[in-house]
C-alpha positions as CSV (number, residue, x, y, z in Angstrom):
1,M,-7.1,-5.8,-1.9
2,E,-7.6,-5.0,1.5
3,Y,-5.0,-6.1,4.6
4,K,-5.4,-6.8,7.9
5,L,-3.4,-4.2,10.4
6,K,-1.0,-6.1,13.2
7,R,-1.9,-5.2,16.1
8,G,-0.7,-1.8,17.3
9,Y,-1.2,-0.2,14.1
10,T,-3.7,2.1,14.6
11,P,-5.9,2.7,11.3
12,D,-5.5,5.9,11.3
13,I,-6.0,7.5,7.5
14,E,-3.1,10.7,8.8
15,R,-0.8,7.6,9.5
16,I,-1.0,6.4,6.3
17,R,-0.6,9.5,4.5
18,D,2.6,10.1,6.9
19,L,3.9,6.8,5.2
20,L,3.0,7.7,1.7
21,T,5.3,10.6,2.2
22,E,7.7,8.8,3.5
23,C,7.6,5.9,1.4
24,F,7.3,7.8,-2.1
25,G,7.7,11.6,-1.5
26,T,5.0,12.6,-3.9
27,E,2.0,14.8,-3.7
28,I,-0.8,13.0,-2.0
29,K,-4.4,13.9,-2.9
30,E,-8.2,13.4,-0.6
31,E,-11.0,12.2,-2.4
32,D,-14.1,11.0,-0.4
33,G,-11.6,10.0,2.3
34,K,-9.7,7.9,0.1
35,L,-5.5,9.1,-0.7
36,K,-4.4,9.2,-4.0
37,T,-0.7,9.3,-5.0
38,S,1.3,8.1,-7.5
39,Y,5.1,7.3,-8.2
40,G,6.9,6.0,-10.6
41,V,5.3,2.6,-12.7
42,L,2.3,2.9,-10.8
43,K,0.1,5.7,-12.5
44,E,-2.2,5.3,-9.3
45,I,-2.0,4.5,-5.5
46,T,-5.4,4.5,-4.1
47,V,-5.5,4.0,0.0
48,W,-8.4,3.5,2.4
49,I,-9.0,2.4,5.8
50,N,-12.0,0.1,6.1
51,N,-12.9,-2.1,8.8
52,K,-9.5,-1.6,10.5
53,K,-7.8,-3.3,7.5
54,L,-5.9,-0.9,4.9
55,G,-7.4,-0.7,1.2
56,V,-4.7,-0.5,-1.7
57,E,-5.6,-0.4,-5.3
58,T,-3.0,0.2,-8.3
59,V,-3.0,1.4,-11.8
60,A,0.6,0.0,-12.7
61,D,2.0,1.1,-16.5
62,N,4.9,-0.1,-17.1
63,S,5.1,-0.5,-20.4
64,G,8.6,0.6,-21.7
65,A,9.9,1.8,-18.6
66,A,13.4,1.3,-17.3
67,D,14.4,-2.2,-15.1
68,D,15.5,0.1,-12.5
69,L,12.3,2.4,-11.9
70,I,10.4,-1.1,-11.8
71,L,12.2,-2.5,-9.3
72,D,12.3,0.8,-6.9
73,T,8.8,1.1,-7.3
74,N,8.0,-2.1,-6.3
75,K,10.3,-1.9,-3.2
76,R,9.1,1.4,-2.2
77,F,5.9,-0.3,-2.5
78,R,6.3,-3.1,-0.3
79,T,8.1,-0.9,2.1
80,F,4.6,1.1,2.3
81,L,2.8,-2.3,3.1
82,D,5.2,-3.2,5.7
83,K,5.5,0.0,7.5
84,G,1.6,0.6,7.0
85,T,0.5,-3.2,8.2
86,G,3.2,-4.2,10.3
87,Y,3.4,-7.6,8.5
88,T,6.3,-8.4,6.0
89,S,5.1,-9.8,2.0
90,K,5.5,-13.6,3.3
91,D,3.2,-12.5,6.4
92,R,0.7,-11.1,3.7
93,V,0.8,-14.3,1.7
94,K,-0.1,-16.1,4.7
95,N,-2.9,-14.0,6.1
96,A,-4.6,-14.0,2.3
97,K,-4.2,-17.7,2.1
98,K,-6.2,-18.2,6.0
99,E,-8.6,-15.4,4.4
100,V,-9.3,-17.2,1.7
101,T,-9.4,-20.8,3.4
102,G,-11.1,-19.5,6.2
103,E,-8.5,-20.6,8.7
């Protein structure tokens, strides 16, 4: 999934690396210009910058995970997207709908 960046939010991979560290506090690896980490039920989080958009792919494994861990992971991921794009969850949904309908 690719997310539009709000005006004033730079498409800088180092800024995104700092946010990953701030939000998840886990080791970050770089492969082919993409940053990879994992946290909680997200077995893999891959992020990159493409055409001034934040690209994000996740692989989840919540089989048998405690509800607290699922909620914590979800909260941290949403916080990362909020700080990374400058848009709230509600704004990101609106932007995605606009992109699909071509408005």
